[in-house]
Structures are given as C-alpha cells and as structure tokens.
Backbone as a chain_set.jsonl record, in Angstrom:
{"seq": "MENTNEMQLIFDSRSSNESFARVTVAAFMTSLNPTVEEVSDVKTAVSEAVTNAIIHGYESEVHNIYIRCRTEGKTLFLEIEDKGKGIPDVKKAMEPLFTTKPELDRSGMGFSFMEAFMDHLDVVSEPGKGTTVKMEKTIGKGRKVWTTQSL", "coords": {"N": [[23.143, -7.45, 33.531], [25.084, -4.653, 34.309], [24.099, -1.501, 35.741], [21.429, -1.54, 35.057], [17.911, -1.904, 35.656], [14.841, -3.473, 36.528], [11.249, -3.758, 36.558], [7.953, -5.106, 37.077], [4.465, -4.608, 36.911], [1.223, -5.536, 37.686], [-2.137, -4.819, 37.51], [-5.626, -4.161, 38.318], [-7.903, -2.866, 35.885], [-9.077, -0.364, 36.876], [-10.26, 2.931, 37.328], [-9.445, 4.081, 39.691], [-6.957, 2.999, 40.109], [-5.212, 4.297, 38.468], [-3.702, 6.485, 39.479], [-2.131, 5.067, 41.28], [-0.546, 3.519, 39.525], [0.865, 5.559, 38.227], [2.331, 6.765, 40.341], [3.848, 4.587, 41.174], [5.535, 4.078, 38.946], [6.873, 6.525, 38.945], [8.223, 6.349, 41.395], [9.878, 4.174, 40.832], [11.609, 5.269, 38.902], [13.257, 6.977, 40.314], [15.899, 6.286, 40.844], [17.306, 7.237, 38.712], [17.727, 9.835, 39.195], [15.909, 12.014, 38.469], [14.615, 15.251, 37.4], [12.026, 17.286, 38.905], [10.313, 18.078, 36.899], [10.854, 16.144, 34.887], [9.906, 13.825, 36.156], [7.222, 14.523, 36.381], [6.517, 14.665, 33.642], [6.757, 11.931, 32.874], [4.882, 10.78, 34.602], [2.533, 11.951, 33.611], [2.437, 10.85, 31.012], [2.2, 8.111, 31.648], [-0.285, 8.176, 32.972], [-1.986, 8.867, 30.831], [-1.68, 6.638, 29.099], [-2.562, 4.502, 30.727], [-5.185, 5.329, 31.282], [-6.218, 5.26, 28.663], [-6.136, 2.471, 28.245], [-8.011, 1.604, 30.138], [-10.433, 2.978, 29.42], [-10.702, 2.761, 26.571], [-9.454, 0.327, 25.734], [-10.491, -1.713, 27.436], [-13.041, -0.83, 27.725], [-14.13, 0.067, 30.154], [-14.613, -2.329, 31.534], [-13.408, -4.623, 34.032], [-10.201, -5.745, 33.897], [-6.828, -7.015, 33.549], [-4.081, -4.698, 33.603], [-0.852, -4.242, 32.39], [2.326, -3.214, 33.374], [5.576, -2.676, 32.385], [8.776, -1.785, 33.334], [12.001, -0.55, 32.672], [15.286, 0.405, 33.395], [18.102, 1.636, 31.783], [21.269, 2.625, 31.807], [20.865, 6.044, 31.683], [18.312, 5.988, 30.744], [14.81, 5.507, 30.725], [12.706, 2.884, 30.042], [9.491, 2.097, 29.116], [6.617, 0.044, 29.134], [3.233, -0.245, 28.571], [0.544, -2.269, 28.773], [-2.477, -3.692, 27.522], [-4.951, -6.278, 27.253], [-7.097, -5.866, 25.692], [-9.634, -4.633, 23.423], [-8.138, -3.665, 21.313], [-6.702, -1.573, 18.668], [-8.007, -0.609, 15.654], [-6.916, 1.13, 13.674], [-4.04, 2.399, 14.155], [-2.491, 4.605, 13.346], [-4.447, 6.539, 12.714], [-5.69, 6.716, 15.227], [-3.695, 7.975, 16.642], [-3.707, 10.541, 15.782], [-3.927, 14.004, 16.62], [-6.685, 15.118, 18.572], [-8.385, 13.091, 17.705], [-10.911, 10.913, 18.667], [-12.634, 8.038, 19.87], [-14.563, 8.127, 21.656], [-16.321, 10.504, 22.024], [-18.597, 11.127, 23.442], [-17.928, 10.718, 26.055], [-16.539, 12.898, 26.734], [-13.85, 12.817, 25.899], [-10.713, 14.047, 24.984], [-9.093, 13.333, 22.896], [-6.388, 13.664, 22.903], [-4.538, 12.053, 24.14], [-2.417, 10.317, 23.029], [-0.95, 12.334, 21.818], [-0.08, 13.837, 24.015], [1.517, 11.885, 25.248], [3.499, 11.605, 23.296], [4.574, 14.197, 23.364], [5.644, 14.426, 25.949], [7.44, 12.356, 26.26], [10.513, 10.846, 24.982], [10.359, 8.986, 22.999], [7.798, 7.2, 21.34], [5.87, 4.37, 20.739], [3.263, 2.566, 19.38], [1.754, -0.487, 19.527], [-0.67, -2.533, 18.255], [-3.349, -4.882, 18.031], [-6.41, -5.645, 16.696], [-8.826, -7.098, 18.806], [-6.913, -8.369, 20.332], [-5.392, -6.628, 21.886], [-3.37, -3.837, 23.14], [-0.13, -2.395, 23.168], [1.704, 0.12, 24.583], [4.684, 1.628, 24.026], [7.257, 3.416, 25.498], [9.951, 5.782, 25.823], [12.294, 7.576, 27.818], [15.003, 9.645, 28.224], [16.805, 10.572, 30.974], [17.876, 13.685, 32.232], [18.827, 14.674, 29.881], [18.467, 17.265, 28.759], [19.619, 18.829, 30.64], [21.708, 21.212, 32.146], [24.79, 20.805, 33.613], [26.223, 22.255, 36.316], [29.431, 23.238, 37.211], [32.147, 24.17, 39.392], [33.948, 25.243, 37.705], [32.492, 26.304, 35.592], [31.35, 28.556, 36.583]], "CA": [[23.897, -6.306, 33.03], [25.211, -3.599, 35.306], [23.463, -0.23, 35.418], [20.054, -1.733, 34.598], [16.966, -2.283, 36.694], [13.56, -3.795, 35.914], [10.105, -4.086, 37.41], [6.684, -5.345, 36.413], [3.32, -4.315, 37.745], [-0.049, -5.979, 37.103], [-3.209, -4.293, 38.353], [-6.957, -4.099, 37.714], [-8.179, -1.679, 35.067], [-10.022, 0.523, 37.56], [-9.728, 4.292, 37.263], [-8.794, 4.384, 40.98], [-5.574, 2.5, 40.064], [-4.401, 5.128, 37.569], [-2.715, 7.227, 40.28], [-1.219, 4.049, 41.808], [0.395, 3.197, 38.449], [1.677, 6.756, 38.0], [3.244, 6.933, 41.469], [4.77, 3.447, 41.168], [6.547, 4.339, 37.916], [7.666, 7.665, 39.431], [9.125, 5.84, 42.438], [10.863, 3.315, 40.174], [12.593, 6.042, 38.137], [14.054, 7.861, 41.173], [17.323, 5.923, 40.777], [17.911, 7.991, 37.609], [17.874, 11.2, 39.682], [15.212, 12.928, 37.56], [14.097, 16.528, 37.907], [10.591, 17.264, 39.169], [9.663, 18.177, 35.586], [10.968, 14.848, 34.213], [8.977, 12.912, 36.834], [5.889, 14.963, 35.981], [6.33, 14.242, 32.246], [6.556, 10.481, 32.846], [3.603, 10.512, 35.266], [1.469, 12.335, 32.68], [2.407, 9.841, 29.943], [1.659, 6.875, 32.239], [-1.715, 8.426, 33.189], [-2.678, 8.818, 29.539], [-1.673, 5.259, 28.591], [-3.417, 3.689, 31.596], [-6.559, 5.765, 31.035], [-6.61, 4.687, 27.363], [-6.385, 1.031, 28.426], [-9.259, 1.458, 30.901], [-11.608, 3.494, 28.706], [-10.807, 2.276, 25.192], [-9.068, -1.082, 25.618], [-11.414, -2.592, 28.153], [-14.353, -0.169, 27.768], [-14.494, 0.141, 31.569], [-14.693, -3.637, 32.203], [-12.21, -4.799, 34.845], [-9.242, -6.768, 33.475], [-5.47, -6.623, 33.946], [-3.181, -3.811, 32.862], [0.519, -4.663, 32.67], [3.36, -2.193, 33.167], [6.964, -3.144, 32.486], [9.721, -0.671, 33.338], [13.411, -0.929, 32.708], [16.232, 1.501, 33.22], [19.389, 1.239, 31.204], [21.989, 3.894, 31.842], [19.984, 7.131, 32.133], [17.07, 5.918, 29.981], [13.68, 4.75, 31.232], [11.903, 2.216, 29.016], [8.182, 1.804, 29.699], [5.599, -0.607, 28.304], [1.936, -0.349, 29.227], [-0.16, -3.202, 27.893], [-3.779, -4.265, 27.871], [-5.365, -7.385, 26.384], [-8.46, -5.442, 25.354], [-10.19, -4.755, 22.071], [-7.163, -3.274, 20.291], [-6.955, -0.375, 17.864], [-7.994, -1.005, 14.244], [-6.067, 2.013, 12.87], [-3.173, 3.09, 15.122], [-2.102, 5.909, 12.789], [-5.613, 7.42, 12.889], [-5.888, 6.905, 16.679], [-2.637, 8.835, 17.157], [-3.914, 11.92, 15.313], [-4.458, 14.896, 17.659], [-8.126, 15.358, 18.646], [-9.19, 11.938, 17.305], [-11.408, 10.097, 19.778], [-13.76, 7.153, 19.57], [-15.509, 8.28, 22.765], [-16.626, 11.919, 22.259], [-19.685, 11.225, 24.435], [-17.315, 10.695, 27.387], [-15.701, 14.106, 26.811], [-12.444, 12.491, 25.683], [-10.156, 15.126, 24.15], [-8.355, 12.796, 21.756], [-5.013, 14.162, 22.968], [-3.712, 11.135, 24.919], [-1.165, 9.956, 22.356], [-0.193, 13.573, 21.593], [0.603, 14.138, 25.275], [2.586, 10.891, 25.432], [4.574, 11.981, 22.376], [5.175, 15.458, 23.794], [6.345, 14.3, 27.225], [8.441, 11.292, 26.215], [11.437, 10.981, 23.854], [9.99, 8.042, 21.943], [6.507, 6.542, 21.548], [5.519, 3.375, 19.727], [2.021, 1.9, 19.765], [1.563, -1.749, 18.814], [-2.014, -2.979, 18.591], [-4.007, -5.818, 17.139], [-7.817, -5.753, 17.079], [-9.202, -8.335, 19.486], [-5.807, -8.925, 21.128], [-4.892, -5.644, 22.833], [-2.483, -2.742, 22.751], [1.047, -2.121, 23.988], [2.285, 1.444, 24.375], [6.103, 1.601, 24.408], [7.768, 4.781, 25.606], [11.302, 5.939, 26.371], [12.701, 8.936, 28.195], [16.354, 9.739, 28.772], [16.784, 11.528, 32.077], [19.03, 14.586, 32.29], [19.289, 14.991, 28.528], [18.529, 18.703, 28.495], [20.044, 19.508, 31.86], [23.082, 21.726, 32.185], [25.425, 20.493, 34.89], [27.114, 23.352, 36.708], [30.598, 22.903, 38.016], [32.774, 25.403, 39.843], [34.696, 25.763, 36.557], [31.608, 27.045, 34.681], [30.803, 29.751, 37.247]], "C": [[23.916, -5.218, 34.099], [24.547, -2.32, 34.801], [22.086, -0.397, 34.772], [19.196, -2.117, 35.802], [15.636, -2.543, 35.996], [12.484, -3.993, 36.957], [8.889, -4.318, 36.538], [5.57, -5.106, 37.411], [2.079, -4.793, 36.999], [-1.142, -5.51, 38.051], [-4.521, -4.268, 37.583], [-7.165, -2.785, 36.976], [-9.324, -0.86, 35.673], [-9.422, 1.928, 37.542], [-9.041, 4.683, 38.572], [-7.336, 3.9, 41.007], [-4.659, 3.331, 39.177], [-3.334, 5.891, 38.362], [-1.696, 6.278, 40.908], [-0.143, 3.715, 40.768], [1.383, 4.34, 38.236], [2.739, 6.912, 39.092], [4.278, 5.796, 41.52], [5.889, 3.649, 40.15], [7.458, 5.485, 38.35], [8.667, 7.204, 40.487], [10.233, 4.989, 41.822], [11.969, 4.13, 39.498], [13.469, 6.946, 38.998], [15.545, 7.532, 41.145], [18.055, 6.679, 39.665], [18.134, 9.454, 37.975], [17.201, 12.225, 38.759], [14.851, 14.249, 38.229], [12.6, 16.345, 38.186], [9.824, 17.288, 37.84], [9.716, 16.837, 34.839], [10.022, 13.815, 34.828], [7.541, 13.249, 36.415], [5.563, 14.529, 34.549], [5.986, 12.754, 32.172], [5.205, 10.133, 33.478], [2.426, 10.852, 34.346], [1.329, 11.289, 31.575], [1.809, 8.527, 30.446], [0.148, 7.02, 32.444], [-2.498, 8.277, 31.89], [-2.772, 7.389, 29.015], [-2.596, 4.364, 29.408], [-4.89, 4.042, 31.38], [-7.068, 5.233, 29.699], [-6.953, 3.21, 27.498], [-7.727, 0.803, 29.117], [-10.476, 1.807, 30.044], [-11.792, 2.861, 27.33], [-10.508, 0.782, 25.074], [-10.089, -2.017, 26.224], [-12.834, -2.032, 28.255], [-14.961, -0.246, 29.169], [-14.845, -1.198, 32.229], [-13.393, -3.807, 32.977], [-11.418, -6.021, 34.389], [-7.862, -6.279, 33.9], [-4.839, -5.606, 33.001], [-1.775, -4.191, 33.325], [1.466, -3.498, 32.409], [4.708, -2.872, 33.359], [7.861, -1.924, 32.379], [11.128, -1.23, 33.389], [14.227, 0.343, 32.609], [17.518, 0.908, 32.691], [20.181, 2.529, 31.064], [21.064, 4.946, 32.412], [18.619, 7.095, 31.432], [16.049, 5.01, 30.657], [12.91, 4.194, 30.041], [10.615, 1.753, 29.683], [7.311, 1.076, 28.696], [4.334, -0.717, 29.125], [1.034, -1.121, 28.28], [-1.531, -3.569, 28.445], [-4.06, -5.39, 26.874], [-6.805, -7.136, 25.942], [-8.789, -5.552, 23.882], [-9.222, -4.348, 20.96], [-7.617, -2.057, 19.502], [-6.891, -0.774, 16.393], [-7.044, -0.172, 13.375], [-5.233, 2.883, 13.819], [-2.82, 4.485, 14.632], [-3.225, 6.935, 12.986], [-5.809, 7.735, 14.374], [-4.867, 7.876, 17.265], [-2.755, 10.281, 16.679], [-4.458, 12.776, 16.455], [-5.959, 15.111, 17.481], [-8.988, 14.185, 18.178], [-9.617, 11.184, 18.554], [-12.555, 9.223, 19.304], [-14.832, 7.281, 20.65], [-15.834, 9.765, 23.033], [-17.71, 12.107, 23.319], [-19.157, 11.192, 25.872], [-16.406, 11.904, 27.602], [-14.209, 13.774, 26.733], [-11.889, 13.508, 24.701], [-9.461, 14.604, 22.894], [-6.905, 13.242, 21.747], [-4.062, 13.221, 23.709], [-2.384, 10.792, 24.275], [-0.306, 11.191, 22.093], [0.576, 13.968, 22.853], [1.76, 13.17, 25.506], [3.788, 11.24, 24.555], [5.314, 13.229, 22.842], [6.055, 15.284, 25.028], [7.443, 13.237, 27.239], [9.34, 11.493, 24.99], [11.039, 10.093, 22.685], [8.672, 7.371, 22.322], [6.255, 5.595, 20.392], [4.269, 2.66, 20.226], [1.839, 0.675, 18.878], [0.205, -2.291, 19.228], [-2.553, -3.94, 17.552], [-5.457, -5.952, 17.594], [-8.137, -7.134, 17.667], [-8.13, -8.911, 20.395], [-5.233, -7.938, 22.136], [-3.894, -4.671, 22.249], [-1.314, -2.658, 23.718], [1.592, -0.761, 23.589], [3.711, 1.379, 24.907], [6.631, 3.026, 24.39], [9.183, 4.759, 26.178], [11.503, 7.4, 26.761], [14.095, 8.857, 28.787], [16.368, 10.884, 29.772], [18.065, 12.37, 32.058], [19.55, 15.03, 30.947], [19.455, 16.487, 28.292], [19.098, 19.507, 29.645], [21.484, 19.974, 31.767], [23.64, 21.432, 33.57], [26.443, 21.582, 35.19], [28.262, 22.805, 37.536], [31.205, 24.221, 38.478], [33.548, 26.046, 38.694], [33.801, 26.635, 35.658], [31.018, 28.297, 35.325], [31.647, 30.972, 37.076]], "O": [[22.893, -4.909, 34.71], [24.446, -2.089, 33.596], [21.626, 0.476, 34.037], [19.698, -2.591, 36.822], [15.331, -1.909, 34.986], [12.768, -4.352, 38.1], [8.794, -3.809, 35.421], [5.716, -5.371, 38.604], [1.903, -4.49, 35.819], [-1.085, -5.772, 39.253], [-4.533, -4.342, 36.354], [-6.67, -1.735, 37.386], [-10.383, -0.69, 35.068], [-8.216, 2.093, 37.721], [-8.147, 5.529, 38.566], [-6.559, 4.352, 41.848], [-3.452, 3.092, 39.14], [-2.175, 5.931, 37.948], [-0.527, 6.635, 41.055], [1.04, 3.639, 41.102], [2.584, 4.117, 38.084], [3.908, 7.162, 38.797], [5.437, 6.02, 41.867], [7.058, 3.417, 40.457], [8.671, 5.428, 38.148], [9.825, 7.622, 40.473], [11.389, 5.072, 42.237], [13.133, 3.73, 39.516], [14.349, 7.622, 38.465], [16.372, 8.408, 41.397], [19.284, 6.755, 39.672], [18.662, 10.226, 37.175], [17.836, 13.184, 38.321], [14.79, 14.349, 39.454], [11.993, 15.366, 37.752], [8.814, 16.601, 37.684], [8.728, 16.438, 34.223], [9.409, 13.024, 34.11], [6.747, 12.353, 36.129], [4.451, 14.075, 34.278], [5.039, 12.364, 31.49], [4.47, 9.295, 32.957], [1.435, 10.122, 34.309], [0.214, 10.888, 31.241], [1.007, 7.902, 29.753], [-0.614, 6.105, 32.131], [-3.548, 7.635, 31.86], [-3.828, 6.972, 28.538], [-3.333, 3.555, 28.844], [-5.741, 3.155, 31.304], [-8.217, 4.801, 29.602], [-7.943, 2.745, 26.932], [-8.489, -0.084, 28.73], [-11.427, 1.031, 29.954], [-12.901, 2.47, 26.964], [-11.229, 0.055, 24.391], [-10.502, -2.995, 25.6], [-13.724, -2.681, 28.804], [-16.135, -0.575, 29.343], [-15.324, -1.213, 33.363], [-12.38, -3.204, 32.622], [-11.88, -7.159, 34.476], [-7.746, -5.236, 34.544], [-5.032, -5.646, 31.786], [-1.545, -4.43, 34.511], [1.414, -2.871, 31.351], [4.947, -3.55, 34.358], [7.729, -1.124, 31.453], [11.407, -2.232, 34.048], [13.903, 1.247, 31.839], [17.954, -0.168, 33.098], [19.809, 3.417, 30.297], [20.529, 4.771, 33.507], [17.855, 8.057, 31.513], [16.367, 3.906, 31.1], [12.512, 4.937, 29.144], [10.659, 1.082, 30.715], [7.271, 1.452, 27.524], [4.356, -1.224, 30.247], [0.785, -0.703, 27.149], [-1.72, -3.732, 29.65], [-3.475, -5.439, 25.792], [-7.613, -8.058, 25.833], [-8.298, -6.437, 23.181], [-9.459, -4.655, 19.791], [-8.742, -1.578, 19.642], [-5.848, -1.226, 15.921], [-6.434, -0.7, 12.446], [-5.664, 3.96, 14.231], [-2.844, 5.442, 15.406], [-2.966, 8.071, 13.382], [-6.064, 8.883, 14.74], [-5.14, 8.529, 18.272], [-1.997, 11.147, 17.117], [-5.347, 12.338, 17.185], [-6.439, 15.269, 16.358], [-10.214, 14.272, 18.246], [-8.788, 10.854, 19.402], [-13.344, 9.619, 18.446], [-15.877, 6.635, 20.579], [-15.642, 10.236, 24.154], [-17.738, 13.125, 24.012], [-19.859, 11.592, 26.8], [-15.603, 11.93, 28.536], [-13.399, 14.388, 27.427], [-12.526, 13.803, 23.69], [-9.263, 15.352, 21.937], [-6.253, 13.206, 20.703], [-2.892, 13.557, 23.89], [-1.334, 10.953, 24.896], [0.922, 11.115, 22.138], [1.733, 14.383, 22.779], [2.85, 13.579, 25.908], [4.935, 11.181, 24.997], [6.537, 13.31, 22.729], [7.1, 15.926, 25.14], [8.283, 13.227, 28.139], [8.976, 12.222, 24.067], [11.336, 10.397, 21.529], [8.457, 7.017, 23.481], [6.403, 5.957, 19.225], [4.226, 2.202, 21.368], [1.779, 0.776, 17.652], [-0.05, -2.488, 20.416], [-2.258, -3.833, 16.362], [-5.717, -6.327, 18.738], [-7.775, -8.173, 17.115], [-8.4, -9.842, 21.153], [-4.649, -8.352, 23.137], [-3.608, -4.671, 21.051], [-1.476, -2.825, 24.927], [1.902, -0.514, 22.424], [3.929, 1.11, 26.088], [6.477, 3.751, 23.407], [9.561, 3.847, 26.914], [10.97, 8.317, 26.137], [14.343, 8.104, 29.728], [15.992, 12.013, 29.456], [19.17, 11.854, 31.894], [20.588, 15.686, 30.864], [20.443, 16.93, 27.706], [19.063, 20.737, 29.623], [22.369, 19.222, 31.359], [23.025, 21.774, 34.58], [27.388, 21.805, 34.434], [28.064, 22.004, 38.449], [30.81, 25.283, 37.996], [33.78, 27.255, 38.702], [34.279, 27.585, 35.039], [30.263, 29.024, 34.678], [31.299, 32.038, 37.583]]}, "num_chains": 1, "name": "protein.A"}
C-alpha cells in the first residue's frame, strides 16, 4: 500500500537500551515531518512502555522486547511487546499512581503519560504470556498551516 512504511526492532530488555528504542522510533517517524513536540511526546511514550517491560514484565531479567512501527498517512502506529509475566488486572494497572513496585520509587504514572502523549492507547496482557502496548499518534493534527493567504 502506498503511503505506508513499517519497521520492527528486537532488543534486550536492558535499561541501557531504552534510549536506543526511543531514538530509533523517533528516527522512523521523521518521514511524517513531526514537530519537535510531537517527537518528544512519542519518545516519552516509548520510554514509559519499554521501562514497564523491563521493570514489570521481565522484573529486570534480560529477555527480548519487540517494537513494531507502522506509518499510514500521517498516523504512527506503535506496538511495544514483552513476553514477560503479564498484567493480571490491566484496568487497575492503568490507574494513575498505581504501582506494583513502590520500593523502586516507581510513580505509577507510566500508562497515564502514554495516554496523555498519544492519541490512542490500548494495553493487551495475559498473565504468564506478556503484554503488548498499542499506541497511535496522528502527526500534524493540531498544527495550523500558514499560507500567504492567511497572513
């Protein structure tokens, strides 16, 4: 299909790879001509999802994290998946300030940030099988395009 692009990334669930994942997704979305703010929003959402996979999904053991990105028109579709322990109650996990790791100074705001910075968030999880975080962001949605006619 024309006007689409896809990529997949598989990397170890090491905290040192979180910035690698963030920058890779940011580089992938440049074809959509995003603003600095839009890139920052996506990078923050990716950071939160990857960090959740590392800390909660794999409990700091090293396994694979999978990122799938697709652009269609001006929309970025993102999936970040782990094959970790899963989330028993997704609705509860998505509540602001809820954390299962207070001893690690986790704020419990990861999903809230993802929701705030992206247009759509869906979390699919099965205990013992892993979690997939699906996000979408349409680039340029709130941007006013100036032409010589509007000046």
